Backbone bond lengths (Angstrom), bond angles and torsions (degrees), N, CA, C in turn:
res aa  C-N    CA-C-N  psi(-1)  N-CA   C-N-CA  omega(-1)  CA-C   N-CA-C  phi
1 M - - - 1.446 - - 1.520 111.33 -
2 T 1.316 118.09 -25.98 1.465 120.01 178.50 1.528 110.03 -57.51
3 K 1.322 116.54 -36.69 1.460 120.73 177.75 1.533 110.38 -63.47
4 E 1.315 116.95 -39.57 1.466 121.52 -179.00 1.527 112.32 -64.32
5 V 1.318 117.38 -29.50 1.471 120.75 -177.25 1.524 111.46 -107.21
6 N 1.338 115.85 22.48 1.456 122.45 173.46 1.527 113.19 58.25
7 G 1.328 116.78 43.46 1.456 121.34 173.51 1.514 116.44 83.49
8 Q 1.332 118.35 -0.68 1.459 119.45 177.57 1.531 108.93 -65.28
9 K 1.322 116.82 141.54 1.464 120.58 -179.29 1.524 108.11 -79.05
10 I 1.334 114.42 113.68 1.454 119.80 -174.62 1.520 111.92 -117.25
11 V 1.313 114.64 162.10 1.456 122.74 170.34 1.526 107.03 -130.43
12 F 1.289 115.13 155.29 1.457 121.55 177.93 1.520 108.70 -97.05
13 V 1.309 116.28 131.17 1.450 122.15 172.75 1.536 104.98 -99.40
14 I 1.324 115.94 108.22 1.459 121.31 -174.46 1.523 109.87 -78.63
15 H 1.342 115.19 125.74 1.462 121.81 176.17 1.520 110.71 -102.12
16 T 1.321 115.75 -36.75 1.463 121.40 179.24 1.513 108.42 -137.88
17 L 1.317 115.60 131.20 1.462 121.75 172.33 1.516 106.14 -137.17
18 N 1.317 115.93 104.10 1.455 121.52 -179.23 1.522 109.36 -112.98
19 V 1.316 115.11 133.48 1.461 121.18 178.40 1.519 107.91 -124.12
20 M 1.325 115.28 129.51 1.467 122.07 175.03 1.525 106.79 -131.49
21 G 1.328 116.00 102.72 1.462 119.39 -177.83 1.516 110.82 62.12
22 D 1.321 115.99 -121.58 1.467 121.21 -178.85 1.521 113.40 -94.32
23 W 1.328 116.93 14.53 1.461 122.23 -178.76 1.521 109.99 -115.73
24 A 1.331 116.10 145.63 1.469 120.58 176.13 1.525 109.17 -141.67
25 F 1.326 115.00 144.63 1.458 122.59 176.72 1.520 107.90 -126.52
26 I 1.319 116.17 133.21 1.464 121.34 178.94 1.519 109.10 -124.99
27 N 1.330 115.36 132.87 1.457 122.62 171.72 1.517 105.90 -120.45
28 S 1.324 116.73 123.08 1.458 120.14 -174.33 1.525 110.85 -143.13
29 S 1.312 114.98 171.50 1.458 121.44 169.72 1.526 107.54 -122.90
30 L 1.317 115.57 168.35 1.459 120.46 -176.57 1.521 110.63 -111.59
31 Q 1.313 114.66 145.21 1.460 120.73 169.22 1.523 106.95 -147.80
32 L 1.327 116.21 164.27 1.456 119.81 177.19 1.520 109.40 -70.66
33 A 1.312 116.12 157.25 1.460 121.46 -179.20 1.524 112.06 -58.44
34 N 1.338 116.96 -26.74 1.470 119.96 179.11 1.527 112.75 -85.68
35 G 1.336 117.47 5.83 1.460 122.07 177.07 1.518 114.49 91.95
36 K 1.305 117.84 -6.82 1.463 121.35 -179.86 1.528 110.19 -83.83
37 P 1.333 116.71 161.29 1.472 119.65 177.55 1.525 111.87 -65.90
38 V 1.315 115.58 154.14 1.458 121.63 174.51 1.528 108.24 -63.98
39 N 1.317 116.56 139.17 1.461 121.65 177.03 1.526 107.64 -88.79
40 W 1.301 116.23 92.12 1.453 121.44 -175.54 1.523 112.69 -67.43
41 S 1.333 117.90 -20.74 1.469 120.11 179.01 1.523 111.72 -66.56
42 K 1.326 117.95 -14.33 1.466 122.46 178.08 1.526 112.54 -95.18
43 T 1.326 117.01 9.19 1.465 120.74 -174.91 1.525 111.20 -121.69
44 K 1.315 114.91 174.57 1.461 119.98 176.01 1.531 111.65 -69.03
45 Y 1.333 116.90 -7.21 1.459 121.98 179.94 1.535 112.55 -95.67
46 R 1.314 118.00 13.36 1.478 121.19 -174.58 1.522 112.20 -58.01
47 E 1.322 118.22 -39.62 1.469 120.16 179.62 1.530 110.95 -69.11
48 D 1.329 116.41 -39.37 1.468 119.98 176.01 1.520 110.05 -61.85
49 A 1.319 116.55 -41.35 1.467 120.93 -179.98 1.526 110.69 -63.55
50 K 1.332 116.63 -43.27 1.464 120.38 177.72 1.523 111.23 -58.27
51 A 1.326 115.77 -38.25 1.465 121.43 -178.67 1.528 112.68 -82.64
52 G 1.341 116.92 -3.36 1.466 120.39 -178.70 1.514 113.86 76.53
53 D 1.320 116.51 24.94 1.461 121.19 -176.45 1.521 114.35 -103.78
54 I 1.310 117.99 26.40 1.468 121.15 176.40 1.526 108.69 -98.81
55 E 1.315 115.37 121.41 1.471 120.96 177.23 1.529 111.21 -86.40
56 N 1.333 117.11 -21.39 1.465 123.11 -179.52 1.523 112.54 53.89
57 N 1.313 116.21 45.42 1.454 119.00 175.18 1.520 110.24 -124.06
58 A 1.293 114.94 152.33 1.459 122.00 175.76 1.518 106.93 -137.10
59 I 1.316 115.98 126.84 1.456 120.44 -179.97 1.516 108.86 -123.32
60 G 1.324 115.37 156.02 1.450 119.09 179.76 1.512 112.41 -154.78
61 L 1.314 114.89 150.67 1.454 122.68 174.96 1.518 107.37 -117.85
62 F 1.323 116.10 130.54 1.458 123.09 -174.87 1.526 109.67 -127.05
63 R 1.313 115.99 153.80 1.469 121.48 173.52 1.517 108.76 -135.73
64 R 1.327 115.10 137.20 1.463 121.24 178.35 1.523 108.79 -82.82
65 N 1.334 116.33 129.97 1.462 119.52 179.43 1.533 110.28 -87.58
66 S 1.316 116.01 -178.11 1.470 121.05 -175.83 1.522 112.95 -66.22
67 Q 1.336 118.02 -18.57 1.469 121.69 176.04 1.536 111.75 -90.36
68 G 1.329 117.06 2.03 1.458 120.81 178.66 1.525 114.43 85.94
69 Q 1.327 117.59 6.21 1.468 121.01 179.77 1.525 110.01 -88.85
70 W 1.341 115.56 143.41 1.456 120.63 177.29 1.520 109.23 -86.68
71 I 1.324 116.00 127.86 1.454 123.66 -178.95 1.532 108.27 -110.59
72 V 1.318 116.48 131.14 1.459 121.26 177.32 1.526 108.39 -76.33
73 L 1.331 116.31 121.15 1.464 120.60 177.79 1.522 111.79 -99.46
74 E 1.315 116.47 -40.80 1.462 121.36 -176.82 1.522 108.97 -143.74
75 T 1.314 115.65 146.29 1.463 121.26 172.53 1.517 108.37 -142.22
76 S 1.310 115.04 156.47 1.456 120.70 174.76 1.518 108.18 -150.66
77 F 1.308 114.83 143.96 1.453 121.16 178.53 1.523 108.96 -125.71
78 N 1.322 115.80 139.16 1.458 122.82 174.81 1.530 112.20 65.41
79 A 1.327 116.68 34.43 1.466 121.17 -179.96 1.523 110.39 -71.24
80 T 1.328 115.49 135.89 1.464 120.03 178.51 1.515 112.08 -104.45
81 D 1.304 117.90 -13.37 1.457 122.81 178.91 1.523 109.49 -125.85
82 A 1.320 115.37 164.50 1.469 120.69 178.19 1.527 110.06 -88.71
83 W 1.345 115.96 45.01 1.456 120.14 -178.44 1.524 112.70 -66.44
84 Y 1.334 117.29 -13.78 1.464 120.50 179.56 1.524 111.82 -63.77
85 I 1.320 117.12 -12.82 1.464 120.37 174.51 1.532 109.53 -56.84
86 E 1.329 116.82 -28.83 1.473 120.54 177.47 1.525 111.79 -60.09
87 W 1.340 116.48 -25.91 1.459 119.30 178.15 1.526 110.94 -60.63
88 A 1.324 117.20 -32.63 1.468 120.78 178.89 1.528 110.01 -60.59
89 K 1.317 116.23 -43.62 1.467 120.21 178.67 1.522 110.81 -68.17
90 L 1.324 115.56 -45.49 1.458 120.60 -177.55 1.529 112.12 -59.11
91 Y 1.339 116.71 -43.53 1.466 121.11 -175.77 1.525 113.15 -100.92
92 R 1.331 116.37 2.29 1.470 122.55 178.39 1.523 111.45 55.18
93 I 1.336 114.08 53.18 1.468 121.15 176.63 1.522 108.57 -123.46
94 S 1.308 116.01 162.43 1.466 121.20 178.99 1.519 110.39 -67.92
95 D 1.331 116.61 135.65 1.467 119.55 177.42 1.523 111.62 -72.82
96 K 1.316 117.61 -4.65 1.480 120.98 176.31 1.529 111.68 -63.79
97 I 1.305 117.20 -20.37 1.462 119.74 179.14 1.523 111.19 -63.61
98 F 1.316 118.02 -23.03 1.453 121.85 -177.43 1.528 113.72 -87.44
99 H 1.326 116.98 -3.64 1.489 120.40 -175.96 1.502 112.43 -109.94
């Protein structure tokens, strides 16, 4: 995500963290490490920000491997729809992980 915000030091504010077995889903928003909002005018999203089209969300799907490490399988930034439900079909997991 640092690449998405042009190197600004960010932290994730977790809104949802669901774990089902070896699967995890995270829904979060971004802010700067100092607690201030991300300066979108410094990113490739500056035009979207001007138009008010920044959702400021970051979601991810993770799976724990046999060594117990969490592996990032999917991520999305600035999603406006709940299209991540398709991940349930793709990975053959329950869509309840997203709720």
